[in-house]
N, C-alpha and C positions, 0 to 999 in steps of 0.2 A: 219430401217437403214435410212441413208440420212437425210432428213430434219426433220424427226421425231425421230432421235436418241437421246437417253438420254445423251450420252457422245459426246464431240466434237471429240474424237478420231475416232469415226465411222461416225460422221456427218461432221462438217465444215472442219476437217482436214483428212477426210477419204482417200483422194488421196495420202497423205503423208504416212499414217500408213498402208495402204492396204497390202503392202508386209509382214507386221508382223502378219497378221491374220492367215496365214498358220502355223505360229510357236506358237503363244501365245493364240489363241482363245480356246474356249472349244473344238472345233474340233481338234485344234493342240495338246492340252494336251491329248485327248483321243487317237489320232493317235500315239503319242509318247509312251503312255502306251502299246498299242498293239504291237508296235515294241519291247519294252523291254521284254514283256511277251514272245513273239515269240523267241527272241534271247536267253533268258534264257532257254526256253524249248529245243531249238536246242542244246544249250551248255550242258545241263544236259544229253540229250539222245545220243549225238554224242561225244562231247569232253571228257566226263567222261568215255567213253568206255563201256557204258551200252549196246551198240549195239541194241537199241530199235527202230532204224529208219534207213531206207535205203535212197539212193539218190533221188529216185522218191518222197518219202514222204517229204524230206527236201524241195524240190521244191514247194510242195503244201503249206508247212508252209510259205515259202518266199512269196508265192502268196497272203496269207492272209494279210501280212503287206504291200507288195509292191503295191497291188491293192486296198488299203484302200481308201474309198471315203466318201463323206458327208453322203450318205444314211446309211452307216455302222455306223457312229457316231450317227446318229439319232436312229438307232436300239439299240445301246448300251444305249442311254438315256432312251429309252422305258423300257429296262430291269432294269435300275436304279430306275425307279419309283416303281418297285416291290421290289427290294432288299434294297432300300434306302442306297446303298453303291456303290460309283462310281467305285472303283477298282474291286469289286466283279462282277459288271456288265460286265466289260471287260473280266474277266475270263470266265463268262458264254457265252459271245459272241464267244470267241475263241473255247470253247468246242463245241458249236453249229456248227461252221465252220469245226471243225475236223470231226464231225459226217457226215457232208455233203460231206467231202472228203474221207470218208471211213477210218478214223483214230481213231476210238473209242478206240482202244487198248492203246493209249497214252494220253487219255483225262485227267486222274488223275495226270499226270505229269505237267499239266499246273499250274503255280503259286506254284511250289514245294518249300516248306520250306520258302516261302516268307511272309513277312508282307507287308501291303499296302504301307508303306513308302519305302520299297525296290524298288518297281515299281515306285512310285511317285518321289522319290529323283533322280533316274536315269533319269526319263523323264524330270524333271525340269533342271537337269544338261545339258542334250542335248539341251533343249530350251535356256538355259542361254548361252551356247557356241555359238549358232546361233545368239542370240541377241547381244552378245559381238562382234561378227564379223561385224554385221551391224553397231555398234557404231564405231568400228575401221575404217570401210570403209568411213563413213560419216565424221569422224574427219579428216581423211587423205585428203578429198576433201576440208575441211575448211582450213587445214594447207597449202595445195597447193595454194589456193586462197590468203592466207595471204603472203605466200612466194613470189608470183608473185609481189605483191605490195611492199614487202620489197626490192626486187631486183631493181624494177623500181625507187623507191624513196630513195635508200640507201644514196644518196648524197644531198638530199633536206633538207636544214636546217629548223628547226621549233623551236619556243619558247616553252619551257616546262612550265608546271604549277604544282607547289607543293603547297598544301593547296589552290589551285585555283588561286594562285598569280604567276606573271611572275617569271620564274626561268631559270637556266642554259640551254642553247639551246641543242637540240638533233637533230636527223634527223628523218624524217617521216619513212624511212625504218627501222631504229633501233627500233622504237616503235612497228612496225609490227612484227619484228623478236622476240621481247620479248614474244609475245603471241605464235608465232609459236613454240618457244622452250618449253613453258609450255604445249601446247597441244601435242607436239611430245613426251614429257616425259610420259604423261599419256597414250598416244596411245601405246607406247612401253610396258608399264606395262600391259595394257589390252591384248595386242597381245600375250604376253609371259606368262600370268597367266594360269595355268592349272585348269580346273574345276574338282572338287572332287565329288565322289559319294560313296555310300556304299551298300552292299548287304549282310547282316549278321543276318537277322532274327528279331524276336519280341522284343528282348532287346539287340541286338548287340553281342550276344555270340555264335551264331551258334548252339543253343540248339537242335532244331529239326533235323538239318543237321547231327550233330555228334551222335545223338541218333540212327538214322536209318542206318547211314553209318559211324561208328566210325573209319574205316580204311582209310577214305579219309581225306587229309589235306585241310580242308575247308577254312582255312585262305588263303592259296596259290591259291586255286580254285577261291575264290572271287576276289583276286587281278588280277589273269590272265583273268577272265571274263571281269572285268571293263576296264583293260588296253588294252587288245588285241581286244575285240569285239567293244568297244566304244571309246577307246582312252582317257578315263577318268583317273584321279588320284585316286586310291583307298584310302579310309579313313577307318581305322579299329576300332578306339577307339570311339565308339558311344553308345548311348542308342538305342531306337527303331528308332530314327530319326537322319538324318544327321545334325551335328551341324552347318552346313552352313557357315563354315569359308571362303571357297573360294568365295561364293556368297557375303558375307559381304565385303571381300577384293575388289572384282570387283565393288560393288556398291560404296564403299568409293572412289575408283579411279574415278568413274563416277561423284561422288559428287564434287571432286576437279576440274575435267575438266569443269563441269557445272558452278561452281563458277567462274572459269577463263573466261568462255564464257560470263557470266554476266558482269564481269569486262571489257571484250572486247566490249560488246554491249554498255555499258555506256560510255566508252571512245569514241567510234565511234559516238554515239549520241551527245556527247559533242563537238567533232571536227566539226560535221555538224552544230551545233548551233553556233559555233564560225566562221563559214564560211570557215573553212579550206578545207572542201569537199562540193561539190555541188552534188545534186541528179538528175539523169536523169529523164526527164519528159516523161510520157507516155500519149499519146492522149486519152482522154476520162476518165482518172482517176480524182477523186476528193480528195483533201487533207483535206478539212474541209467543213462541211455542211453549214457554214455561212461565212467563210473567203476564198474567191476564190483564193487568192494569195498563199496559204500555200502548201508546199510539206513536209509532215511529215515523220520523220524517223521511220515509223511504223514497218518495218521488225526487226529492232534492239529492238524496244519496245516489239514486239511479242515474240522475242527470250528470252528477259529478263524475261518476265512474265511466260513463259512456263518452263524456267530453274529454276526459283524460286519455282514453283509448284513441279517439279520433284525432286529437292533437298530435300524438306520436305518428300516426299514419300520414297526416297532412304535412308535418315537418319533413318526413322522409320523402314524400312525393315532391314537395316543392323544391327540394334540393336535388334529389336524384334525377328528376326529369329535365334538368337543365344540363345534364352531362351525357355525352356520347363519345365513344372513341372514334377519332378522326371524323369521317363523314357519316358513319352509321354503325351502330351495333344494336342488338335486339334486347338489351337488358331493360329498356324502357317499356317494351311491349307487355310483359307480364305484370309490371307495376300499374300500368294504365288500366288493365283489366279489373283492378280493385278500386277504381274511381267510384263506382257505385256504392261500395262499402263505406267510403268516406261520407257520402251524403246520407246513407242509411243510419250510421251511428250518430251523425250530427242531428238528424231529425228526431231520433229517439231521445237524445239529450235535451233538446229544446222543448219537445212535447211534455217531457216529464217535469221540467221546470214550470211550465204553464199549468200542468195538472196539480203540482204541489201548491202553487200560488192560489189556485181556485179553492183549496180546502181550508184556507186560513181565516181566522177572525182575530182582530186586535184585542188584547187584554189590557185595558186601561189601568186596571188596578196594579198590575205588575210594573207598568211604566212609572206610575206615580210613586210606587213604593221605593224604587231606586232613586228617583229624583229627590224625594223627601229625605232619604237616608244619607245623602251626600251633599250637605250644604257647603262643604269645602270646595266644591266646584266654582264657587264665587271668588276663590283666591285669584283667579286670572283677571277678571275685570277690576277687582279691588287694587291689585298691584299696578295695573295700568293707570288707574286714577292717581295712585300715589306717585307714579313716575311723572304724570302730567303736572301735578301741583308741587313737585320738588321735594317730596318726602325722602328721607335718607334710607338707602338700602331697601327699597320696597320689595324686591323679589326675595331677598334673604329673610326679611321679617315675616312675609307671608309663608315662606317655607317652614320657618321655625314654628309658626302657629298651626300649620295644617298637615305637613308631610308625615304620613304614616300614623295619623291620629284621627280619632273620631271627635268632631266638634259639633256644637249646636248653634242655632241662630243667636242665642244670647252671647256666645263666645265671639261671634263675628260683630255683633253690635258693640260690645265692649271695646273690641279692637278698633272699630271705626271711630268711636268717641275719643280714643287716645291719640288720634292723628292730629298733628300740630298745624299742618299747612293746607290741608284740604278744607275748603270753605264749608260753612255749616249747611248751606243749601245743597251742596253736592253730597255731603254726608247723608242727608235725608234721602237723596236718590240712591245712595249705596244701601241704606237700610231697607228701602222699599223694593230693591231688586230681589227677585226670587230665582231659584234654580229653574223653575218652570218657565219663567219669562225670559231667561237668558239664552235665547236661541238665535240672536243676531238677525241676519237677513234671510234666514232659511226659507221662510214662507214666501218672501218676495222672489227668491231664486226659483222656486217652483213655478210661480206665476210667469216669470221671465222666460222660462223654458217653453211654456205653451204659447206665449206671445211671439217668440221668435220662430217657433214651428209653424204658426199660422201664416207668417210672412213669407215662408219659403214656397 
């Protein structure tokens, strides 16, 4: 680990990803498997009224999962070296623990009527739900940071750029709120999406279950187990494996939010390059190995790079994990083991965006400079007024006046005075209009965002 780590997730960025290790590491996966096996064992012996276990024994079962630690996972890995089967190793570990607790009589109920993916898919579902919460939590922090800027700068005019060229003004706050809305939408989707799981045997038909206990409604039993014990959404129509619909749905939402974060990173990078934002200096930091003057927007660049990487992983997972040959192949297993990497790279990306945002200060002088230098931006409202009052060829006349040219206020005033059909009182409105004041309803849109958020 650390400086000799193969992956940056455990090395360079280990401080960011460390909280995910408890969930997505090999230890985390094994721990979740033990939890699922124990809960299924309890459910079979107690909730199905088999009366095979008493209260004292139930506490001993809970102790196996509640007191699970790293040494136990290592013990299971040692068993796996003999079995060459990871889930079977968990079963044998639990049986050994039952013997140590004087519960030999229930040993053969462990892993009752289960296939490996019954245990695995529930384990991954629990892991996914925890990872999903981590994503929602970090996105909410990013949204809050953006909202703070949106409110502070809601009235500050800024020249827009479409195709990289000067365009109709907006406000700084409105451009922030555009991203807050996008991230909030995906956060709501993630927060409200239920994670699915299945427990229905080797090919999804409860074959072994119904053979030995035909009197039990196993379909209802599986639904009750998944929903009441784990709070998961049961999926009934499967092969041996979960079709991973909810996993793909969640990953695709994360893809969209990651793409939006890249968009945000690039915009912030651009605004810094234009001088609209300055970055706080930190004593001792170096911006360039050869150019001492530089303060690079490295946090936004870091975020963009990690988000691009994780999008490719999530795209692959979301598509691949819905495919399996006939009723089962194992090509999904190795892919699922990289689920933690997805959440790791995603958290690195978001945290760097937040970090980059925290270093910025608005440079009003640069904003005003661009607004003052581009009076031709008023060509849009002027030609709309000309259309309204019936002037001939308004678009073409404004194009001839402004396109590819540098003009001043006096040029615009003379043009307004030359109009034949625009009333004098409206001409005065046109002359009074400034680029700074031509921001439409940008400020009101920022306020509307917060009003609607409060109502939710």
